[in-house]
N, CA, C and O atoms as a Maestro MAE file, in Angstrom:
{
 s_m_m2io_version
 :::
 2.0.0
}

f_m_ct {
 s_m_title
 :::
 protein
 m_atom[332] {
  # First column is atom index #
  i_m_mmod_type
  r_m_x_coord
  r_m_y_coord
  r_m_z_coord
  i_m_residue_number
  s_m_chain_name
  s_m_pdb_residue_name
  s_m_pdb_atom_name
  i_m_atomic_number
  :::
  1 25 31.456 -136.384 194.233 1 A "MET " " N  " 7
  2 3 30.962 -137.191 193.124 1 A "MET " " CA " 6
  3 2 30.106 -138.369 193.600 1 A "MET " " C  " 6
  4 15 29.779 -139.275 192.833 1 A "MET " " O  " 8
  5 25 29.750 -138.326 194.901 2 A "GLN " " N  " 7
  6 3 28.895 -139.379 195.426 2 A "GLN " " CA " 6
  7 2 27.541 -139.338 194.725 2 A "GLN " " C  " 6
  8 15 27.010 -138.260 194.460 2 A "GLN " " O  " 8
  9 25 26.990 -140.495 194.429 3 A "ASN " " N  " 7
  10 3 25.694 -140.677 193.769 3 A "ASN " " CA " 6
  11 2 25.731 -140.454 192.264 3 A "ASN " " C  " 6
  12 15 24.692 -140.569 191.614 3 A "ASN " " O  " 8
  13 25 26.877 -140.143 191.688 4 A "PHE " " N  " 7
  14 3 27.004 -139.993 190.238 4 A "PHE " " CA " 6
  15 2 27.660 -141.236 189.655 4 A "PHE " " C  " 6
  16 15 28.473 -141.883 190.316 4 A "PHE " " O  " 8
  17 25 27.312 -141.565 188.437 5 A "GLY " " N  " 7
  18 3 27.917 -142.717 187.781 5 A "GLY " " CA " 6
  19 2 28.036 -142.492 186.287 5 A "GLY " " C  " 6
  20 15 27.396 -141.605 185.722 5 A "GLY " " O  " 8
  21 25 28.870 -143.315 185.652 6 A "PHE " " N  " 7
  22 3 29.137 -143.219 184.222 6 A "PHE " " CA " 6
  23 2 29.285 -144.624 183.669 6 A "PHE " " C  " 6
  24 15 29.899 -145.483 184.301 6 A "PHE " " O  " 8
  25 25 28.738 -144.855 182.516 7 A "GLY " " N  " 7
  26 3 28.897 -146.150 181.860 7 A "GLY " " CA " 6
  27 2 29.173 -145.952 180.386 7 A "GLY " " C  " 6
  28 15 28.704 -144.987 179.783 7 A "GLY " " O  " 8
  29 25 29.931 -146.862 179.807 8 A "ILE " " N  " 7
  30 3 30.247 -146.798 178.381 8 A "ILE " " CA " 6
  31 2 30.220 -148.218 177.825 8 A "ILE " " C  " 6
  32 15 30.615 -149.173 178.495 8 A "ILE " " O  " 8
  33 25 29.756 -148.335 176.612 9 A "GLY " " N  " 7
  34 3 29.679 -149.648 175.989 9 A "GLY " " CA " 6
  35 2 29.573 -149.516 174.486 9 A "GLY " " C  " 6
  36 15 29.481 -148.409 173.955 9 A "GLY " " O  " 8
  37 25 29.587 -150.620 173.820 10 A "GLY " " N  " 7
  38 3 29.509 -150.575 172.368 10 A "GLY " " CA " 6
  39 2 29.016 -151.877 171.784 10 A "GLY " " C  " 6
  40 15 28.858 -152.881 172.479 10 A "GLY " " O  " 8
  41 25 28.781 -151.832 170.502 11 A "ASN " " N  " 7
  42 3 28.343 -152.998 169.738 11 A "ASN " " CA " 6
  43 2 29.193 -153.069 168.471 11 A "ASN " " C  " 6
  44 15 29.551 -152.045 167.889 11 A "ASN " " O  " 8
  45 25 29.506 -154.280 168.063 12 A "TYR " " N  " 7
  46 3 30.182 -154.487 166.783 12 A "TYR " " CA " 6
  47 2 29.418 -155.552 166.015 12 A "TYR " " C  " 6
  48 15 29.007 -156.563 166.583 12 A "TYR " " O  " 8
  49 25 29.232 -155.324 164.733 13 A "ALA " " N  " 7
  50 3 28.635 -156.338 163.858 13 A "ALA " " CA " 6
  51 2 29.494 -156.434 162.603 13 A "ALA " " C  " 6
  52 15 29.844 -155.419 162.001 13 A "ALA " " O  " 8
  53 25 29.825 -157.640 162.219 14 A "GLY " " N  " 7
  54 3 30.615 -157.868 161.016 14 A "GLY " " CA " 6
  55 2 29.748 -157.813 159.767 14 A "GLY " " C  " 6
  56 15 28.541 -157.581 159.846 14 A "GLY " " O  " 8
  57 25 30.356 -158.022 158.644 15 A "ILE " " N  " 7
  58 3 29.628 -158.053 157.366 15 A "ILE " " CA " 6
  59 2 28.553 -159.137 157.439 15 A "ILE " " C  " 6
  60 15 28.806 -160.250 157.899 15 A "ILE " " O  " 8
  61 25 27.361 -158.795 156.982 16 A "TYR " " N  " 7
  62 3 26.226 -159.709 157.080 16 A "TYR " " CA " 6
  63 2 25.564 -159.878 155.720 16 A "TYR " " C  " 6
  64 15 25.195 -158.895 155.077 16 A "TYR " " O  " 8
  65 25 25.415 -161.116 155.287 17 A "LYS " " N  " 7
  66 3 24.752 -161.403 154.014 17 A "LYS " " CA " 6
  67 2 23.238 -161.328 154.198 17 A "LYS " " C  " 6
  68 15 22.643 -162.187 154.849 17 A "LYS " " O  " 8
  69 25 22.618 -160.297 153.622 18 A "VAL " " N  " 7
  70 3 21.173 -160.132 153.725 18 A "VAL " " CA " 6
  71 2 20.482 -161.028 152.711 18 A "VAL " " C  " 6
  72 15 19.491 -161.689 153.020 18 A "VAL " " O  " 8
  73 25 21.012 -161.041 151.509 19 A "ILE " " N  " 7
  74 3 20.434 -161.854 150.443 19 A "ILE " " CA " 6
  75 2 21.565 -162.650 149.805 19 A "ILE " " C  " 6
  76 15 22.606 -162.089 149.462 19 A "ILE " " O  " 8
  77 25 21.369 -163.929 149.649 20 A "ASP " " N  " 7
  78 3 22.361 -164.787 149.008 20 A "ASP " " CA " 6
  79 2 21.617 -165.931 148.328 20 A "ASP " " C  " 6
  80 15 21.465 -167.019 148.884 20 A "ASP " " O  " 8
  81 25 21.154 -165.652 147.098 21 A "ASN " " N  " 7
  82 3 20.499 -166.728 146.368 21 A "ASN " " CA " 6
  83 2 20.784 -166.583 144.880 21 A "ASN " " C  " 6
  84 15 21.314 -165.563 144.437 21 A "ASN " " O  " 8
  85 25 20.433 -167.601 144.118 22 A "SER " " N  " 7
  86 3 20.781 -167.632 142.691 22 A "SER " " CA " 6
  87 2 19.988 -166.624 141.865 22 A "SER " " C  " 6
  88 15 20.451 -166.238 140.791 22 A "SER " " O  " 8
  89 25 18.820 -166.184 142.315 23 A "GLU " " N  " 7
  90 3 18.009 -165.255 141.527 23 A "GLU " " CA " 6
  91 2 18.406 -163.805 141.726 23 A "GLU " " C  " 6
  92 15 18.510 -163.051 140.758 23 A "GLU " " O  " 8
  93 25 18.630 -163.406 142.966 24 A "THR " " N  " 7
  94 3 18.939 -161.990 143.230 24 A "THR " " CA " 6
  95 2 20.420 -161.744 143.466 24 A "THR " " C  " 6
  96 15 20.860 -160.594 143.461 24 A "THR " " O  " 8
  97 25 21.193 -162.795 143.671 25 A "GLY " " N  " 7
  98 3 22.616 -162.636 143.912 25 A "GLY " " CA " 6
  99 2 22.916 -162.451 145.394 25 A "GLY " " C  " 6
  100 15 22.142 -162.857 146.262 25 A "GLY " " O  " 8
  101 25 24.065 -161.825 145.658 26 A "VAL " " N  " 7
  102 3 24.537 -161.635 147.024 26 A "VAL " " CA " 6
  103 2 24.494 -160.148 147.362 26 A "VAL " " C  " 6
  104 15 24.940 -159.312 146.576 26 A "VAL " " O  " 8
  105 25 23.959 -159.827 148.527 27 A "PHE " " N  " 7
  106 3 23.958 -158.452 149.004 27 A "PHE " " CA " 6
  107 2 24.412 -158.460 150.460 27 A "PHE " " C  " 6
  108 15 23.791 -159.098 151.310 27 A "PHE " " O  " 8
  109 25 25.494 -157.749 150.736 28 A "ASP " " N  " 7
  110 3 26.066 -157.694 152.081 28 A "ASP " " CA " 6
  111 2 25.781 -156.361 152.741 28 A "ASP " " C  " 6
  112 15 25.841 -155.313 152.098 28 A "ASP " " O  " 8
  113 25 25.468 -156.404 154.028 29 A "LEU " " N  " 7
  114 3 25.443 -155.196 154.841 29 A "LEU " " CA " 6
  115 2 26.846 -155.010 155.408 29 A "LEU " " C  " 6
  116 15 27.437 -155.973 155.898 29 A "LEU " " O  " 8
  117 25 27.396 -153.790 155.354 30 A "PRO " " N  " 7
  118 3 28.761 -153.584 155.852 30 A "PRO " " CA " 6
  119 2 28.839 -153.698 157.377 30 A "PRO " " C  " 6
  120 15 27.833 -153.565 158.074 30 A "PRO " " O  " 8
  121 25 30.034 -153.941 157.873 31 A "SER " " N  " 7
  122 3 30.243 -154.012 159.314 31 A "SER " " CA " 6
  123 2 30.133 -152.619 159.932 31 A "SER " " C  " 6
  124 15 30.249 -151.610 159.236 31 A "SER " " O  " 8
  125 25 29.911 -152.575 161.238 32 A "TYR " " N  " 7
  126 3 29.829 -151.294 161.940 32 A "TYR " " CA " 6
  127 2 30.192 -151.481 163.406 32 A "TYR " " C  " 6
  128 15 30.096 -152.577 163.958 32 A "TYR " " O  " 8
  129 25 30.608 -150.386 164.015 33 A "THR " " N  " 7
  130 3 30.902 -150.334 165.444 33 A "THR " " CA " 6
  131 2 30.156 -149.154 166.041 33 A "THR " " C  " 6
  132 15 30.227 -148.042 165.516 33 A "THR " " O  " 8
  133 25 29.442 -149.385 167.131 34 A "LEU " " N  " 7
  134 3 28.685 -148.336 167.804 34 A "LEU " " CA " 6
  135 2 29.283 -148.069 169.178 34 A "LEU " " C  " 6
  136 15 29.811 -148.973 169.825 34 A "LEU " " O  " 8
  137 25 29.192 -146.821 169.612 35 A "LEU " " N  " 7
  138 3 29.639 -146.420 170.938 35 A "LEU " " CA " 6
  139 2 28.462 -145.765 171.657 35 A "LEU " " C  " 6
  140 15 27.846 -144.839 171.129 35 A "LEU " " O  " 8
  141 25 28.151 -146.244 172.857 36 A "ASN " " N  " 7
  142 3 27.040 -145.733 173.659 36 A "ASN " " CA " 6
  143 2 27.569 -145.370 175.040 36 A "ASN " " C  " 6
  144 15 28.536 -145.968 175.512 36 A "ASN " " O  " 8
  145 25 26.935 -144.387 175.695 37 A "ALA " " N  " 7
  146 3 27.371 -143.989 177.028 37 A "ALA " " CA " 6
  147 2 26.190 -143.490 177.845 37 A "ALA " " C  " 6
  148 15 25.159 -143.097 177.298 37 A "ALA " " O  " 8
  149 25 26.355 -143.514 179.159 38 A "THR " " N  " 7
  150 3 25.350 -142.989 180.072 38 A "THR " " CA " 6
  151 2 26.019 -142.256 181.221 38 A "THR " " C  " 6
  152 15 27.101 -142.632 181.672 38 A "THR " " O  " 8
  153 25 25.374 -141.228 181.678 39 A "LEU " " N  " 7
  154 3 25.790 -140.465 182.852 39 A "LEU " " CA " 6
  155 2 24.557 -140.351 183.733 39 A "LEU " " C  " 6
  156 15 23.483 -139.990 183.253 39 A "LEU " " O  " 8
  157 25 24.703 -140.657 185.022 40 A "TYR " " N  " 7
  158 3 23.511 -140.637 185.863 40 A "TYR " " CA " 6
  159 2 23.800 -140.092 187.256 40 A "TYR " " C  " 6
  160 15 24.933 -140.091 187.736 40 A "TYR " " O  " 8
  161 25 22.736 -139.637 187.872 41 A "TYR " " N  " 7
  162 3 22.730 -139.243 189.282 41 A "TYR " " CA " 6
  163 2 21.681 -140.091 189.975 41 A "TYR " " C  " 6
  164 15 20.537 -140.161 189.525 41 A "TYR " " O  " 8
  165 25 22.066 -140.737 191.073 42 A "ASN " " N  " 7
  166 3 21.163 -141.621 191.784 42 A "ASN " " CA " 6
  167 2 21.013 -141.112 193.222 42 A "ASN " " C  " 6
  168 15 21.789 -141.484 194.102 42 A "ASN " " O  " 8
  169 25 20.016 -140.263 193.449 43 A "GLY " " N  " 7
  170 3 19.766 -139.711 194.775 43 A "GLY " " CA " 6
  171 2 18.805 -140.575 195.573 43 A "GLY " " C  " 6
  172 15 18.375 -141.636 195.121 43 A "GLY " " O  " 8
  173 25 18.476 -140.100 196.773 44 A "GLN " " N  " 7
  174 3 17.602 -140.870 197.651 44 A "GLN " " CA " 6
  175 2 16.189 -141.008 197.083 44 A "GLN " " C  " 6
  176 15 15.559 -142.055 197.233 44 A "GLN " " O  " 8
  177 25 15.688 -139.950 196.429 45 A "HIS " " N  " 7
  178 3 14.308 -139.986 195.936 45 A "HIS " " CA " 6
  179 2 14.184 -139.795 194.427 45 A "HIS " " C  " 6
  180 15 13.074 -139.775 193.895 45 A "HIS " " O  " 8
  181 25 15.294 -139.656 193.749 46 A "VAL " " N  " 7
  182 3 15.233 -139.432 192.306 46 A "VAL " " CA " 6
  183 2 16.475 -140.024 191.634 46 A "VAL " " C  " 6
  184 15 17.564 -140.052 192.207 46 A "VAL " " O  " 8
  185 25 16.277 -140.487 190.420 47 A "ARG " " N  " 7
  186 3 17.394 -140.935 189.576 47 A "ARG " " CA " 6
  187 2 17.226 -140.234 188.232 47 A "ARG " " C  " 6
  188 15 16.167 -140.306 187.608 47 A "ARG " " O  " 8
  189 25 18.288 -139.555 187.794 48 A "VAL " " N  " 7
  190 3 18.293 -138.858 186.514 48 A "VAL " " CA " 6
  191 2 19.400 -139.476 185.669 48 A "VAL " " C  " 6
  192 15 20.539 -139.601 186.119 48 A "VAL " " O  " 8
  193 25 19.060 -139.860 184.452 49 A "SER " " N  " 7
  194 3 20.009 -140.530 183.572 49 A "SER " " CA " 6
  195 2 20.004 -139.868 182.201 49 A "SER " " C  " 6
  196 15 18.939 -139.629 181.630 49 A "SER " " O  " 8
  197 25 21.175 -139.575 181.674 50 A "LEU " " N  " 7
  198 3 21.342 -139.047 180.324 50 A "LEU " " CA " 6
  199 2 22.081 -140.099 179.510 50 A "LEU " " C  " 6
  200 15 23.198 -140.491 179.850 50 A "LEU " " O  " 8
  201 25 21.441 -140.557 178.424 51 A "ASN " " N  " 7
  202 3 22.012 -141.612 177.584 51 A "ASN " " CA " 6
  203 2 22.327 -141.082 176.203 51 A "ASN " " C  " 6
  204 15 21.558 -140.302 175.641 51 A "ASN " " O  " 8
  205 25 23.449 -141.501 175.656 52 A "GLY " " N  " 7
  206 3 23.815 -141.180 174.280 52 A "GLY " " CA " 6
  207 2 24.051 -142.468 173.514 52 A "GLY " " C  " 6
  208 15 24.800 -143.334 173.966 52 A "GLY " " O  " 8
  209 25 23.420 -142.598 172.364 53 A "ASN " " N  " 7
  210 3 23.559 -143.802 171.533 53 A "ASN " " CA " 6
  211 2 24.143 -143.434 170.178 53 A "ASN " " C  " 6
  212 15 23.878 -142.357 169.645 53 A "ASN " " O  " 8
  213 25 24.940 -144.345 169.629 54 A "ASN " " N  " 7
  214 3 25.594 -144.135 168.338 54 A "ASN " " CA " 6
  215 2 26.391 -142.821 168.361 54 A "ASN " " C  " 6
  216 15 26.247 -141.985 167.469 54 A "ASN " " O  " 8
  217 25 27.219 -142.653 169.376 55 A "LEU " " N  " 7
  218 3 27.966 -141.408 169.563 55 A "LEU " " CA " 6
  219 2 28.949 -141.114 168.432 55 A "LEU " " C  " 6
  220 15 29.350 -139.964 168.254 55 A "LEU " " O  " 8
  221 25 29.340 -142.117 167.675 56 A "LEU " " N  " 7
  222 3 30.224 -141.904 166.526 56 A "LEU " " CA " 6
  223 2 29.440 -141.496 165.283 56 A "LEU " " C  " 6
  224 15 30.020 -141.263 164.223 56 A "LEU " " O  " 8
  225 25 28.105 -141.410 165.422 57 A "ASN " " N  " 7
  226 3 27.202 -141.027 164.333 57 A "ASN " " CA " 6
  227 2 27.422 -141.879 163.079 57 A "ASN " " C  " 6
  228 15 27.493 -141.366 161.962 57 A "ASN " " O  " 8
  229 25 27.525 -143.168 163.292 58 A "LYS " " N  " 7
  230 3 27.776 -144.123 162.210 58 A "LYS " " CA " 6
  231 2 26.485 -144.404 161.438 58 A "LYS " " C  " 6
  232 15 25.447 -144.683 162.038 58 A "LYS " " O  " 8
  233 25 26.552 -144.329 160.125 59 A "GLN " " N  " 7
  234 3 25.407 -144.730 159.300 59 A "GLN " " CA " 6
  235 2 25.482 -146.244 159.144 59 A "GLN " " C  " 6
  236 15 26.452 -146.773 158.603 59 A "GLN " " O  " 8
  237 25 24.445 -146.940 159.626 60 A "TYR " " N  " 7
  238 3 24.467 -148.400 159.553 60 A "TYR " " CA " 6
  239 2 23.058 -148.938 159.325 60 A "TYR " " C  " 6
  240 15 22.060 -148.242 159.511 60 A "TYR " " O  " 8
  241 25 23.021 -150.193 158.919 61 A "TYR " " N  " 7
  242 3 21.761 -150.839 158.553 61 A "TYR " " CA " 6
  243 2 21.713 -152.218 159.194 61 A "TYR " " C  " 6
  244 15 22.742 -152.860 159.409 61 A "TYR " " O  " 8
  245 25 20.492 -152.659 159.495 62 A "ILE " " N  " 7
  246 3 20.283 -154.027 159.944 62 A "ILE " " CA " 6
  247 2 19.215 -154.639 159.052 62 A "ILE " " C  " 6
  248 15 18.534 -153.930 158.311 62 A "ILE " " O  " 8
  249 25 19.071 -155.955 159.126 63 A "GLY " " N  " 7
  250 3 18.016 -156.572 158.347 63 A "GLY " " CA " 6
  251 2 18.199 -158.060 158.189 63 A "GLY " " C  " 6
  252 15 19.276 -158.609 158.420 63 A "GLY " " O  " 8
  253 25 17.134 -158.687 157.796 64 A "TYR " " N  " 7
  254 3 17.110 -160.098 157.456 64 A "TYR " " CA " 6
  255 2 16.134 -160.217 156.291 64 A "TYR " " C  " 6
  256 15 14.919 -160.183 156.487 64 A "TYR " " O  " 8
  257 25 16.647 -160.352 155.123 65 A "TRP " " N  " 7
  258 3 15.892 -160.300 153.867 65 A "TRP " " CA " 6
  259 2 15.349 -158.898 153.589 65 A "TRP " " C  " 6
  260 15 14.473 -158.733 152.740 65 A "TRP " " O  " 8
  261 25 15.855 -157.899 154.288 66 A "SER " " N  " 7
  262 3 15.485 -156.510 154.054 66 A "SER " " CA " 6
  263 2 16.646 -155.633 154.519 66 A "SER " " C  " 6
  264 15 17.582 -156.123 155.150 66 A "SER " " O  " 8
  265 25 16.585 -154.353 154.213 67 A "VAL " " N  " 7
  266 3 17.609 -153.407 154.647 67 A "VAL " " CA " 6
  267 2 16.900 -152.285 155.400 67 A "VAL " " C  " 6
  268 15 16.078 -151.570 154.826 67 A "VAL " " O  " 8
  269 25 17.217 -152.135 156.680 68 A "ASN " " N  " 7
  270 3 16.552 -151.161 157.535 68 A "ASN " " CA " 6
  271 2 17.561 -150.171 158.097 68 A "ASN " " C  " 6
  272 15 18.413 -150.554 158.899 68 A "ASN " " O  " 8
  273 25 17.484 -148.895 157.691 69 A "PRO " " N  " 7
  274 3 18.417 -147.903 158.233 69 A "PRO " " CA " 6
  275 2 18.153 -147.677 159.720 69 A "PRO " " C  " 6
  276 15 17.012 -147.742 160.177 69 A "PRO " " O  " 8
  277 25 19.214 -147.413 160.460 70 A "GLN " " N  " 7
  278 3 19.115 -147.190 161.895 70 A "GLN " " CA " 6
  279 2 19.374 -145.723 162.224 70 A "GLN " " C  " 6
  280 15 19.971 -145.008 161.420 70 A "GLN " " O  " 8
  281 25 18.933 -145.265 163.394 71 A "PRO " " N  " 7
  282 3 19.018 -143.836 163.709 71 A "PRO " " CA " 6
  283 2 20.452 -143.337 163.878 71 A "PRO " " C  " 6
  284 15 21.333 -144.089 164.296 71 A "PRO " " O  " 8
  285 25 20.678 -142.073 163.553 72 A "PRO " " N  " 7
  286 3 21.996 -141.468 163.803 72 A "PRO " " CA " 6
  287 2 22.163 -141.220 165.300 72 A "PRO " " C  " 6
  288 15 21.366 -141.703 166.105 72 A "PRO " " O  " 8
  289 25 23.181 -140.480 165.666 73 A "VAL " " N  " 7
  290 3 23.421 -140.169 167.076 73 A "VAL " " CA " 6
  291 2 22.133 -139.640 167.708 73 A "VAL " " C  " 6
  292 15 21.440 -138.807 167.124 73 A "VAL " " O  " 8
  293 25 21.824 -140.133 168.901 74 A "ASN " " N  " 7
  294 3 20.605 -139.696 169.588 74 A "ASN " " CA " 6
  295 2 20.823 -139.730 171.088 74 A "ASN " " C  " 6
  296 15 21.651 -140.478 171.608 74 A "ASN " " O  " 8
  297 25 20.053 -138.896 171.761 75 A "TYR " " N  " 7
  298 3 20.178 -138.747 173.207 75 A "TYR " " CA " 6
  299 2 18.808 -138.911 173.854 75 A "TYR " " C  " 6
  300 15 17.781 -138.614 173.243 75 A "TYR " " O  " 8
  301 25 18.804 -139.379 175.078 76 A "SER " " N  " 7
  302 3 17.568 -139.456 175.843 76 A "SER " " CA " 6
  303 2 17.874 -139.174 177.308 76 A "SER " " C  " 6
  304 15 18.986 -139.394 177.788 76 A "SER " " O  " 8
  305 25 16.863 -138.685 177.997 77 A "MET " " N  " 7
  306 3 17.000 -138.425 179.423 77 A "MET " " CA " 6
  307 2 15.834 -139.092 180.136 77 A "MET " " C  " 6
  308 15 14.693 -139.032 179.679 77 A "MET " " O  " 8
  309 25 16.134 -139.723 181.256 78 A "THR " " N  " 7
  310 3 15.123 -140.396 182.051 78 A "THR " " CA " 6
  311 2 15.150 -139.837 183.474 78 A "THR " " C  " 6
  312 15 16.214 -139.668 184.070 78 A "THR " " O  " 8
  313 25 13.985 -139.560 183.992 79 A "VAL " " N  " 7
  314 3 13.855 -139.128 185.382 79 A "VAL " " CA " 6
  315 2 12.936 -140.117 186.082 79 A "VAL " " C  " 6
  316 15 11.808 -140.338 185.642 79 A "VAL " " O  " 8
  317 25 13.413 -140.711 187.168 80 A "ALA " " N  " 7
  318 3 12.612 -141.655 187.938 80 A "ALA " " CA " 6
  319 2 12.521 -141.177 189.373 80 A "ALA " " C  " 6
  320 15 13.527 -140.824 189.990 80 A "ALA " " O  " 8
  321 25 11.305 -141.168 189.897 81 A "PHE " " N  " 7
  322 3 11.092 -140.792 191.293 81 A "PHE " " CA " 6
  323 2 10.921 -142.046 192.123 81 A "PHE " " C  " 6
  324 15 10.230 -142.982 191.721 81 A "PHE " " O  " 8
  325 25 11.560 -142.058 193.293 82 A "LYS " " N  " 7
  326 3 11.517 -143.226 194.179 82 A "LYS " " CA " 6
  327 2 10.828 -142.845 195.485 82 A "LYS " " C  " 6
  328 15 11.007 -141.740 195.999 82 A "LYS " " O  " 8
  329 25 10.048 -143.768 196.007 83 A "LEU " " N  " 7
  330 3 9.358 -143.529 197.280 83 A "LEU " " CA " 6
  331 2 10.212 -143.957 198.430 83 A "LEU " " C  " 6
  332 15 9.802 -143.834 199.584 83 A "LEU " " O  " 8
  :::
 }
 m_bond[331] {
  # First column is bond index #
  i_m_from
  i_m_to
  i_m_order
  :::
  1 1 2 1
  2 2 3 1
  3 3 4 2
  4 3 5 1
  5 5 6 1
  6 6 7 1
  7 7 8 2
  8 7 9 1
  9 9 10 1
  10 10 11 1
  11 11 12 2
  12 11 13 1
  13 13 14 1
  14 14 15 1
  15 15 16 2
  16 15 17 1
  17 17 18 1
  18 18 19 1
  19 19 20 2
  20 19 21 1
  21 21 22 1
  22 22 23 1
  23 23 24 2
  24 23 25 1
  25 25 26 1
  26 26 27 1
  27 27 28 2
  28 27 29 1
  29 29 30 1
  30 30 31 1
  31 31 32 2
  32 31 33 1
  33 33 34 1
  34 34 35 1
  35 35 36 2
  36 35 37 1
  37 37 38 1
  38 38 39 1
  39 39 40 2
  40 39 41 1
  41 41 42 1
  42 42 43 1
  43 43 44 2
  44 43 45 1
  45 45 46 1
  46 46 47 1
  47 47 48 2
  48 47 49 1
  49 49 50 1
  50 50 51 1
  51 51 52 2
  52 51 53 1
  53 53 54 1
  54 54 55 1
  55 55 56 2
  56 55 57 1
  57 57 58 1
  58 58 59 1
  59 59 60 2
  60 59 61 1
  61 61 62 1
  62 62 63 1
  63 63 64 2
  64 63 65 1
  65 65 66 1
  66 66 67 1
  67 67 68 2
  68 67 69 1
  69 69 70 1
  70 70 71 1
  71 71 72 2
  72 71 73 1
  73 73 74 1
  74 74 75 1
  75 75 76 2
  76 75 77 1
  77 77 78 1
  78 78 79 1
  79 79 80 2
  80 79 81 1
  81 81 82 1
  82 82 83 1
  83 83 84 2
  84 83 85 1
  85 85 86 1
  86 86 87 1
  87 87 88 2
  88 87 89 1
  89 89 90 1
  90 90 91 1
  91 91 92 2
  92 91 93 1
  93 93 94 1
  94 94 95 1
  95 95 96 2
  96 95 97 1
  97 97 98 1
  98 98 99 1
  99 99 100 2
  100 99 101 1
  101 101 102 1
  102 102 103 1
  103 103 104 2
  104 103 105 1
  105 105 106 1
  106 106 107 1
  107 107 108 2
  108 107 109 1
  109 109 110 1
  110 110 111 1
  111 111 112 2
  112 111 113 1
  113 113 114 1
  114 114 115 1
  115 115 116 2
  116 115 117 1
  117 117 118 1
  118 118 119 1
  119 119 120 2
  120 119 121 1
  121 121 122 1
  122 122 123 1
  123 123 124 2
  124 123 125 1
  125 125 126 1
  126 126 127 1
  127 127 128 2
  128 127 129 1
  129 129 130 1
  130 130 131 1
  131 131 132 2
  132 131 133 1
  133 133 134 1
  134 134 135 1
  135 135 136 2
  136 135 137 1
  137 137 138 1
  138 138 139 1
  139 139 140 2
  140 139 141 1
  141 141 142 1
  142 142 143 1
  143 143 144 2
  144 143 145 1
  145 145 146 1
  146 146 147 1
  147 147 148 2
  148 147 149 1
  149 149 150 1
  150 150 151 1
  151 151 152 2
  152 151 153 1
  153 153 154 1
  154 154 155 1
  155 155 156 2
  156 155 157 1
  157 157 158 1
  158 158 159 1
  159 159 160 2
  160 159 161 1
  161 161 162 1
  162 162 163 1
  163 163 164 2
  164 163 165 1
  165 165 166 1
  166 166 167 1
  167 167 168 2
  168 167 169 1
  169 169 170 1
  170 170 171 1
  171 171 172 2
  172 171 173 1
  173 173 174 1
  174 174 175 1
  175 175 176 2
  176 175 177 1
  177 177 178 1
  178 178 179 1
  179 179 180 2
  180 179 181 1
  181 181 182 1
  182 182 183 1
  183 183 184 2
  184 183 185 1
  185 185 186 1
  186 186 187 1
  187 187 188 2
  188 187 189 1
  189 189 190 1
  190 190 191 1
  191 191 192 2
  192 191 193 1
  193 193 194 1
  194 194 195 1
  195 195 196 2
  196 195 197 1
  197 197 198 1
  198 198 199 1
  199 199 200 2
  200 199 201 1
  201 201 202 1
  202 202 203 1
  203 203 204 2
  204 203 205 1
  205 205 206 1
  206 206 207 1
  207 207 208 2
  208 207 209 1
  209 209 210 1
  210 210 211 1
  211 211 212 2
  212 211 213 1
  213 213 214 1
  214 214 215 1
  215 215 216 2
  216 215 217 1
  217 217 218 1
  218 218 219 1
  219 219 220 2
  220 219 221 1
  221 221 222 1
  222 222 223 1
  223 223 224 2
  224 223 225 1
  225 225 226 1
  226 226 227 1
  227 227 228 2
  228 227 229 1
  229 229 230 1
  230 230 231 1
  231 231 232 2
  232 231 233 1
  233 233 234 1
  234 234 235 1
  235 235 236 2
  236 235 237 1
  237 237 238 1
  238 238 239 1
  239 239 240 2
  240 239 241 1
  241 241 242 1
  242 242 243 1
  243 243 244 2
  244 243 245 1
  245 245 246 1
  246 246 247 1
  247 247 248 2
  248 247 249 1
  249 249 250 1
  250 250 251 1
  251 251 252 2
  252 251 253 1
  253 253 254 1
  254 254 255 1
  255 255 256 2
  256 255 257 1
  257 257 258 1
  258 258 259 1
  259 259 260 2
  260 259 261 1
  261 261 262 1
  262 262 263 1
  263 263 264 2
  264 263 265 1
  265 265 266 1
  266 266 267 1
  267 267 268 2
  268 267 269 1
  269 269 270 1
  270 270 271 1
  271 271 272 2
  272 271 273 1
  273 273 274 1
  274 274 275 1
  275 275 276 2
  276 275 277 1
  277 277 278 1
  278 278 279 1
  279 279 280 2
  280 279 281 1
  281 281 282 1
  282 282 283 1
  283 283 284 2
  284 283 285 1
  285 285 286 1
  286 286 287 1
  287 287 288 2
  288 287 289 1
  289 289 290 1
  290 290 291 1
  291 291 292 2
  292 291 293 1
  293 293 294 1
  294 294 295 1
  295 295 296 2
  296 295 297 1
  297 297 298 1
  298 298 299 1
  299 299 300 2
  300 299 301 1
  301 301 302 1
  302 302 303 1
  303 303 304 2
  304 303 305 1
  305 305 306 1
  306 306 307 1
  307 307 308 2
  308 307 309 1
  309 309 310 1
  310 310 311 1
  311 311 312 2
  312 311 313 1
  313 313 314 1
  314 314 315 1
  315 315 316 2
  316 315 317 1
  317 317 318 1
  318 318 319 1
  319 319 320 2
  320 319 321 1
  321 321 322 1
  322 322 323 1
  323 323 324 2
  324 323 325 1
  325 325 326 1
  326 326 327 1
  327 327 328 2
  328 327 329 1
  329 329 330 1
  330 330 331 1
  331 331 332 2
  :::
 }
}
């Protein structure tokens, strides 16, 4: 398992008031928890990384005076060559 690695992390956001005024009222974005992970190989001349984001496939929104939907579970792979 030499040269292989694994990482895991997450984000939490509590209830957030997007709009709070006398004309439009109060609108809250619900809280959410995200789980992200990475698996990588780090060789002498190459690094390959596989990343997974929002692994719980949570539907969530962010915004400030707006509501912006965020992506569902998604994956990416990165290949880097080293000299």
